[in-house]
C-alpha positions in Angstrom: 21.6 14.0 2.1 20.9 12.2 -1.2 22.8 13.6 -4.2 20.4 14.7 -6.9 21.9 12.6 -9.6 21.4 9.5 -7.4 17.6 9.7 -6.8 16.8 10.0 -10.5 17.8 6.4 -10.9 15.3 5.2 -8.3 11.7 4.1 -9.2 9.0 6.6 -9.8 6.4 6.3 -7.1 3.6 8.7 -8.2 3.1 8.3 -11.9 -0.1 7.1 -13.4 1.7 4.1 -14.9 2.2 2.8 -11.3 -1.2 3.7 -10.0 -0.6 7.2 -8.8 -3.5 9.7 -8.8 -4.0 13.4 -8.3 -7.0 13.2 -6.0 -7.7 16.8 -4.9 -6.7 20.4 -5.7 -8.0 23.9 -4.9 -8.0 25.0 -8.5 -7.4 23.7 -12.1 -9.0 26.4 -14.2 -6.6 26.2 -17.2 -5.3 22.6 -17.1 -6.3 19.6 -15.1 -4.4 18.1 -12.2 -4.3 14.6 -13.7 -1.7 15.8 -16.3 0.9 16.1 -13.5 1.3 12.3 -13.4 1.3 11.4 -17.1 4.0 9.0 -18.1 5.1 10.8 -21.3 7.0 14.1 -21.2 4.9 17.3 -21.5 4.3 18.5 -25.1 3.7 21.8 -26.7 0.9 22.6 -29.2 1.6 25.9 -30.9 -1.9 27.0 -31.9 -4.1 24.9 -29.5 -6.6 26.9 -27.4 -9.6 25.9 -25.3 -12.5 28.0 -24.3 -10.6 28.9 -21.1 -7.2 29.9 -22.7 -4.0 28.4 -24.1 -3.9 24.6 -24.0 -1.2 23.5 -21.7 0.1 20.0 -20.9 0.2 20.1 -17.1 -1.7 21.5 -14.1 -2.4 25.2 -14.3 -4.4 27.4 -11.9 -6.1 30.7 -12.6 -4.2 33.9 -12.2 -4.4 35.4 -8.7 -6.3 38.7 -8.8 -5.6 40.7 -5.6 -8.2 43.2 -4.5 -5.6 45.9 -4.2 -4.1 45.2 -7.6 -0.7 44.5 -6.1 0.9 41.2 -7.0 1.9 39.0 -4.0 5.6 39.0 -3.2 7.8 36.0 -2.2 6.9 36.5 1.5 3.2 36.0 0.8 1.5 32.8 1.9 -1.0 32.9 -1.0 -0.8 29.6 -2.9 -2.5 26.8 -4.7 -2.2 23.1 -3.9 -2.7 19.6 -5.2 -2.8 16.3 -3.3 -1.4 13.2 -4.9 -1.9 9.6 -3.8 1.3 7.7 -4.5 0.9 4.5 -6.6 3.7 3.0 -4.7 3.9 4.2 -1.0 7.5 4.5 0.3 10.4 6.6 1.3 11.0 9.6 -1.0 14.6 10.5 -2.0 13.9 13.2 -4.4 11.4 15.0 -6.7 11.4 16.8 -10.0 9.0 19.7 -10.4 9.0 20.0 -14.2 7.7 23.4 -15.6 8.2 22.4 -19.2 6.7 25.1 -21.6 5.5 27.2 -18.6 7.7 30.3 -19.4 5.6 33.3 -18.2 3.1 31.4 -16.1 5.1 29.2 -13.8 5.0 29.5 -10.0 7.5 31.6 -8.3 8.2 29.0 -5.5 7.0 25.6 -4.4 7.0 23.3 -1.4 6.2 19.6 -0.9 4.8 17.8 2.1 4.1 14.1 2.7 1.6 12.1 4.8 0.9 8.5 5.6 -2.8 7.8 5.2 -3.7 4.1 5.6 -7.4 4.2 4.9 -9.3 3.5 1.7 -11.3 6.7 2.2 -8.3 9.0 1.9 -10.2 12.1 0.9 -12.0 12.1 4.2 -8.7 11.6 6.0 -6.9 14.5 4.4 -8.1 17.1 6.9 -6.7 15.2 9.9 -3.6 13.9 8.2 -0.2 14.7 9.7 1.8 16.4 7.0 5.6 16.4 7.2 7.9 18.8 5.2 9.8 17.1 2.3 10.9 20.1 0.2 10.9 23.5 1.9 9.6 26.5 0.0 12.1 27.0 -2.9 12.4 29.1 -6.0 11.4 27.5 -9.3 12.7 28.1 -12.8 10.4 28.2 -15.8 10.5 25.7 -18.6 12.9 23.6 -16.6 13.2 20.3 -14.6 13.6 21.6 -11.0 15.2 18.7 -9.1 15.1 18.6 -5.3 16.7 16.0 -3.0 14.6 14.9 0.0 16.3 14.2 3.4 13.3 13.1 5.3 12.8 9.4 4.5 9.7 8.7 6.5 7.2 6.4 4.7 4.5 8.4 3.0 1.4 7.4 0.9 0.4 10.9 -0.2 2.2 14.1 -1.2 0.9 17.7 -1.3 2.4 20.1 -3.8 2.1 23.8 -2.9 2.7 26.4 -5.6 3.1 30.1 -4.7 1.1 32.1 -5.6 -0.3 30.4 -8.7 0.7 29.1 -12.1 1.4 25.9 -13.9 3.5 22.7 -13.4 3.8 20.3 -16.3 4.9 17.1 -14.4 5.7 16.0 -10.9 8.1 13.1 -10.6 8.6 11.4 -7.2 11.5 9.0 -6.9 12.3 6.7 -3.9 12.1 3.3 -2.3 8.9 1.3 -2.2 7.9 0.4 1.4 4.8 -1.9 1.3 2.6 -3.0 4.1 3.4 -6.7 4.3 0.9 -7.3 7.0 -1.9 -6.5 4.6 -0.8 -8.9 1.9 -2.8 -12.1 1.6 -1.4 -15.4 2.7 0.0 -17.7 0.1 2.0 -16.9 -3.0 3.3 -13.4 -3.3 5.2 -11.8 -6.2 8.5 -11.4 -4.4 10.0 -9.6 -7.5 7.2 -6.9 -7.6 8.2 -3.3 -7.3 5.0 -2.6 -5.4 6.1 -5.2 -2.8 9.5 -3.7 -2.2 11.7 -5.5 -4.8 14.4 -3.5 -6.5 16.3 -4.1 -9.8 19.7 -3.3 -8.3 21.8 -3.3 -11.5 22.0 -4.5 -15.0 24.4 -4.8 -17.9 22.7 -2.4 -20.2 19.4 -0.5 -20.6 19.9 1.6 -23.7 16.3 1.5 -24.9 14.3 0.8 -21.7 14.9 1.2 -17.9 15.7 -1.9 -15.8 13.0 -0.6 -13.4 10.3 -1.4 -15.9 11.0 -5.1 -15.4 9.1 -5.3 -12.2 6.6 -2.4 -12.5 2.9 -3.1 -11.6 0.5 -4.2 -14.3 1.1 -5.4 -17.8 3.5 -3.7 -20.2 1.8 -1.0 -22.2 4.2 -0.9 -25.1 7.8 -1.8 -26.1 8.9 1.4 -24.4 7.5 0.0 -21.1 10.0 -2.9 -20.7 13.7 -3.5 -20.2 15.5 -3.4 -23.6 19.2 -3.5 -24.3 21.1 -2.4 -27.4 22.0 -5.0 -30.0 25.0 -7.0 -28.8 27.8 -7.6 -31.3 30.1 -10.5 -30.5 30.2 -12.8 -27.4 28.5 -12.4 -24.1 25.0 -11.7 -22.9 22.9 -9.2 -21.0 21.7 -9.5 -17.4 19.8 -7.8 -14.6 19.9 -8.5 -10.8 16.7 -8.2 -8.7 16.8 -7.9 -4.9 13.6 -9.6 -3.8 11.1 -7.9 -1.5 12.1 -10.5 1.1 13.7 -13.8 1.5 11.5 -16.7 0.2 11.1 -19.8 -1.9 10.1 -19.3 -5.5 7.2 -21.5 -6.8 6.4 -19.8 -10.2 8.2 -17.5 -12.6 6.8 -15.5 -15.5 8.9 -14.0 -18.3 6.8 -11.7 -20.4 8.1 -10.5 -23.8 4.8 -8.7 -24.8 5.3 -6.1 -27.5 8.8 -7.4 -28.3 8.0 -8.9 -31.6 11.2 -8.6 -33.5 13.7 -8.1 -30.7 12.9 -10.6 -27.9 15.9 -12.6 -26.6 16.5 -16.1 -28.1 17.2 -17.7 -24.7 16.9 -16.8 -21.0 18.0 -18.1 -17.6 16.8 -17.1 -14.2 19.1 -17.9 -11.3 18.7 -17.5 -7.5 21.1 -16.6 -4.7 20.9 -16.2 -1.0 24.2 -14.4 -0.6 24.7 -12.7 -4.0 27.8 -14.8 -4.6 26.7 -18.3 -5.5 24.0 -18.5 -8.1 21.9 -21.6 -8.9 19.6 -22.1 -11.9 15.8 -21.9 -11.5 15.0 -22.0 -15.2 16.8 -22.1 -18.5 14.6 -21.9 -21.6 14.2 -20.5 -25.1 11.9 -17.5 -25.4 9.2 -16.6 -27.9 8.4 -13.1 -29.1 5.4 -11.3 -27.7 4.6 -14.1 -25.2 3.9 -14.5 -21.5 6.0 -17.5 -20.5 4.9 -19.1 -17.2 7.2 -21.7 -15.5 6.1 -23.7 -12.5 6.5 -27.5 -12.9 9.7 -26.8 -14.9 11.1 -24.8 -12.1 14.1 -26.1 -10.2 13.6 -25.8 -6.4 16.7 -24.4 -4.8 15.5 -23.3 -1.4 15.3 -19.9 0.2 16.8 -17.0 -1.9 17.0 -13.2 -1.6 18.1 -12.3 -5.2 17.3 -13.3 -8.8 19.5 -12.8 -11.8 17.8 -12.7 -15.2 20.2 -13.4 -18.1 19.1 -12.9 -21.8 21.0 -14.4 -24.7 22.4 -12.7 -26.5 20.3 -9.5 -25.9 16.9 -8.0 -26.5 13.9 -6.9 -24.5 11.8 -8.3 -21.7 8.6 -6.6 -20.6 8.1 -8.1 -17.1 9.6 -10.5 -14.7 7.3 -12.0 -12.0 8.5 -14.4 -9.3 5.7 -15.8 -7.1 6.8 -17.5 -3.9 6.3 -17.8 -0.2 7.8 -15.1 2.0 10.0 -16.4 4.8 8.6 -14.5 7.8 10.5 -14.6 11.1 8.2 -16.0 13.7 6.7 -13.4 16.0 8.2 -13.7 19.6 4.7 -13.6 21.0 3.5 -16.3 18.7 6.5 -18.4 19.5 5.6 -18.1 23.2 2.0 -19.0 22.6 3.0 -22.1 20.6 5.1 -23.4 23.5 2.7 -22.7 26.3 1.1 -25.6 28.3 -2.5 -26.3 27.3 -3.7 -24.7 30.5 -1.8 -21.5 30.0 -2.7 -21.4 26.3 -6.4 -21.8 27.1 -6.3 -19.1 29.8 -4.6 -16.7 27.3 -7.0 -17.4 24.5 -10.1 -17.0 26.6 -9.1 -13.4 27.0 -9.6 -13.1 23.2 -12.9 -15.1 23.0 -14.9 -16.4 25.9 -15.8 -19.7 24.3 -14.1 -22.6 26.0 -14.7 -24.8 23.0 -13.0 -22.3 20.7 -10.0 -21.9 23.1 -9.5 -25.6 23.4 -9.7 -26.1 19.6 -7.2 -23.3 19.0 -4.7 -24.8 21.5 -5.0 -28.1 19.7 -4.2 -26.4 16.4 -0.8 -25.3 17.5 1.9 -24.6 16.4 0.8 -21.6 14.3 3.1 -20.8 11.4 2.6 -17.1 11.6 0.2 -14.4 12.7 -1.8 -14.7 9.4 -2.3 -18.4 10.0 -3.3 -17.7 13.6 -6.0 -15.3 12.4 -7.2 -17.6 9.6 -7.5 -20.6 11.9 -9.2 -18.5 14.6 -11.9 -17.5 12.1 -12.4 -21.0 10.7 -12.6 -22.5 14.2 -15.1 -19.9 15.4 -17.6 -20.2 12.5 -17.5 -24.0 12.8 -18.7 -24.0 16.4 -22.3 -24.6 17.6 -24.6 -21.8 18.7 -24.1 -22.7 22.4 -20.4 -21.9 22.0 -21.2 -18.5 20.4 -23.6 -17.7 23.2 -20.9 -18.5 25.8 -18.6 -16.1 24.1 -21.2 -13.3 24.0 -21.9 -13.7 27.7 -18.3 -13.1 28.5 -18.6 -9.5 27.3 -19.6 -6.5 29.4 -22.7 -4.8 28.0 -22.0 -1.7 25.8 -21.8 1.3 28.2 -21.5 -0.8 31.3 -18.3 -0.9 33.5 -15.7 -3.3 32.0 -13.7 -5.7 34.1 -10.7 -5.9 31.8 -8.4 -3.2 30.4 -9.0 -4.5 26.9 -12.8 -4.1 27.2 -12.4 -0.6 28.7 -10.1 0.5 25.9 -12.5 -1.0 23.2 -15.5 0.8 24.7 -13.7 4.1 25.1 -16.3 5.8 22.9 -18.9 5.5 25.6 -16.7 6.9 28.4 -17.6 10.6 27.7 -21.0 10.0 26.3 -24.0 12.0 27.5 -25.9 10.5 30.4 -29.1 10.3 28.2 -27.2 8.3 25.5 -25.7 5.9 28.0 -29.2 5.4 29.6 -30.8 4.7 26.3 -28.0 2.2 25.4 -28.6 0.3 28.7 -32.4 0.3 28.2 -32.3 -0.8 24.6 -29.6 -3.4 25.3 -31.8 -5.0 28.0 -34.7 -5.1 25.5 -32.5 -6.6 22.8 -31.3 -9.3 25.2 -34.8 -10.2 26.3 -35.9 -10.5 22.6 -32.9 -12.4 21.2 -31.5 -14.2 24.2 -28.0 -12.6 24.1 -26.6 -9.2 24.6 -25.9 -6.7 21.8 -22.4 -7.6 20.4 -20.5 -5.0 18.4 -16.8 -4.4 17.7 -16.7 -1.1 19.6 -13.1 0.0 18.9 -13.1 3.5 17.4 -16.9 3.8 17.5 -18.8 6.6 19.4 -21.6 5.9 21.8 -24.1 7.6 19.5 -22.9 5.5 16.5 -23.4 2.3 18.5 -26.8 3.4 19.7 -27.9 4.0 16.1 -26.6 0.6 15.1 -28.4 -1.0 18.1 -31.7 0.6 17.0 -31.3 -0.8 13.5 -30.4 -4.3 14.7 -33.1 -4.5 17.4 -36.0 -5.3 15.0 -34.1 -8.0 13.0 -34.9 -11.7 13.0 -33.0 -13.6 15.7 -31.2 -15.9 13.2 -29.9 -12.8 11.3 -28.8 -11.2 14.5 -27.0 -14.3 15.7 -25.0 -14.3 12.6 -24.3 -10.6 12.8 -23.2 -10.9 16.4 -20.9 -13.9 15.5 -19.3 -11.8 12.8 -18.7 -8.9 15.2 -17.2 -11.4 17.7 -14.8 -12.5 15.0 -13.6 -8.9 14.6 -13.2 -8.5 18.3 -11.2 -11.8 18.5 -8.8 -10.7 15.8 -8.1 -7.4 17.5 -7.6 -9.2 20.8 -5.3 -11.8 19.3 -3.1 -9.0 18.1 -3.1 -7.4 21.5 -2.2 -10.8 23.1 0.8 -11.3 20.8 2.0 -7.9 21.6 1.8 -8.5 25.4 3.4 -11.9 25.1 
């Protein structure tokens, strides 16, 4: 189990400064839920009152008023709750439930749960989310920082704080490791030193005025307090910080930002790279200016693949942000490697399972080798939309009609939403699809994965009356979605 004193040094994953948000709660009568995630410590205002009661810097629910007049005991399940979307999804190592200034109105106990919700409409997904326990129901102290280590290190994107039975919490601090979804990052240059991408400032020489973790936080620095600042050095030597990159890669551009450091920026800085943490080679060495974003690209020395950066400041001072854009070295997918080395005949046969256009399959085979899965998807799209209408019609014809029996396991799985549909719905799908085909000259094409028969029937009704040219483009876009899904399945099978 993580020792409490250890996790407090890890990055904060939920604060508003890193994009965290309190998205839903059951009650916030006295003080709003958003206060839970404010960056600054809670404050006390002696004579401040609102029309609802004493002004409090935190989240505070109304007092529970039982019908029988008996206050709930510690065995009662009566509670209030708040759901927080982490600004930086990851593995939680510990939390601090801060009840600062809540002395007679703090919760008796609390509990914390986590969930992984990978959809932009997270509010709609909360009801069906799988919540795992992170902190069991535990007693709280008032006007105190209640620290709890977390042993379950599953990746989570959301946490739910439960307070029993009611009361106020000033701040919730969630500390842990950032675990990004690399498969969702765009191809090309990526900030390999970004906290949000999984980089970590492992250690530094000093951080008297500002935490080393600030160096790689998301977004611009908000003030001098939001950077890495050392004490004033007296005598020889210099200050330094070591960053473990989000992944091995080659650096193409570096930014050193001294914003807000107007009288205490370093005079000089170097950035070195290493692939083993032992041998360091210089990427840049340059004077620095106060309150300036310094961007280095052409001046950068190319040293090959690295895993760590070392920022050195001479002799001391403050740096707001360090950015290091580069190309991630991604191990080639075993399925992709097999596809790259297939004969043209085997490659064509495999790709025709993803898209029924012979011209598309031939062009894709000729585009090998594919660097990675992202490149495969990008080239698949580009090739598809460059083809003539006849090639698109050939691909459409290779699909079974929605609701009809499918010849392949992939098609059966994709159209699972029609399997248990009512007979009337299936019959209307078949009738309208036939009319659609007669009108437009091709069958109704839709990416059916995850869609119900009724939803597809409604979509078909809307699309039936459209102009053929518009429908041809819509069907082509739906085919592109289907192709991407099937390419992923193909790589998994290979």
